[in-house]
C-alpha positions as CSV (number, residue, x, y, z in Angstrom):
1,X,77.6,42.4,34.6
2,X,73.9,41.6,35.1
3,X,71.4,44.0,36.5
4,X,68.3,43.5,38.5
5,X,65.6,46.1,38.1
6,X,63.0,46.3,40.8
7,X,59.8,48.2,40.1
8,X,57.9,49.7,43.1
9,X,55.2,47.1,42.6
10,X,57.8,44.4,43.0
11,X,59.3,45.7,46.2
12,X,56.3,44.8,48.4
13,X,56.5,41.3,47.1
14,X,60.2,41.1,47.9
15,X,59.7,42.6,51.4
16,X,57.1,40.0,52.2
17,X,58.7,37.0,50.5
18,X,60.3,35.9,53.8
19,X,56.8,35.2,55.2
20,X,56.2,32.5,52.6
21,X,59.4,30.6,53.4
22,X,59.0,30.4,57.2
23,X,60.3,32.1,60.3
24,X,64.0,31.7,61.0
25,X,66.4,33.0,63.6
26,X,70.2,32.5,63.1
27,X,72.2,33.6,66.0
28,X,69.7,36.4,66.7
29,X,69.0,38.1,70.0
30,X,65.6,37.5,71.6
31,X,65.0,41.2,71.1
32,X,65.4,40.8,67.3
33,X,63.5,37.6,67.3
34,X,60.6,39.2,69.2
35,X,60.5,41.9,66.5
36,X,60.1,39.3,63.8
37,X,57.6,37.3,65.9
38,X,55.5,40.5,66.2
39,X,55.4,40.9,62.4
40,X,54.9,37.2,61.7
41,X,52.0,36.6,64.1
42,X,50.7,40.2,64.3
43,X,51.2,40.4,68.1
44,X,53.0,42.8,70.4
45,X,55.9,41.2,72.4
46,X,57.1,42.7,75.7
47,X,60.3,41.3,77.1
48,X,60.4,42.2,80.8
49,X,64.1,41.5,81.5
50,X,67.1,43.2,79.9
51,X,69.3,40.1,80.2
52,X,66.7,37.9,78.4
53,X,66.8,40.4,75.4
54,X,70.4,39.6,74.8
55,X,70.1,35.8,74.7
56,X,70.8,34.4,71.2
57,X,68.7,31.9,69.2
58,X,69.0,29.8,66.1
59,X,66.0,27.9,64.8
60,X,63.7,27.5,61.8
61,X,59.9,27.3,61.8
62,X,57.7,26.5,58.9
63,X,54.0,26.2,60.0
64,X,54.2,26.3,63.8
65,X,51.8,28.4,65.8
66,X,52.8,31.3,68.0
67,X,52.6,29.0,71.1
68,X,54.8,26.3,69.4
69,X,57.4,29.0,68.5
70,X,57.4,30.4,72.0
71,X,57.5,26.9,73.6
72,X,60.6,26.0,71.5
73,X,62.4,29.3,72.4
74,X,61.3,28.8,76.1
75,X,63.1,25.4,76.3
76,X,66.4,26.8,75.1
77,X,66.1,30.3,76.7
78,X,64.8,29.3,80.1
79,X,62.2,32.0,80.2
80,X,58.5,32.1,80.8
81,X,55.8,33.6,78.6
82,X,52.2,34.6,78.8
83,X,49.9,35.0,75.7
84,X,46.9,37.3,76.2
85,X,44.9,38.0,73.0
86,X,47.3,39.9,70.7
87,X,50.2,40.4,73.1
88,X,53.0,38.2,74.5
89,X,54.9,38.9,77.7
90,X,58.3,37.2,78.2
91,X,59.8,37.1,81.7
92,X,62.2,35.2,83.9
């Protein structure tokens, strides 16, 4: 049996390694996707409708901007969004 030893210095690199590979959602709710978008783009996302939070999404992004990611989700989720400085509002 092989073992993997992770030193504390390595854990930060592992936790942030997903950032280097891109932003991906695989059958995730918009609420979960919003959490990941917040961390990826350093913004605050406010979803104004409870039904929208439960919609699911599957997509992969490599180098897209915040607006490009939201636009792609918008087409499949049929919601509207507004970007103001470091915050995003999603609504019906």
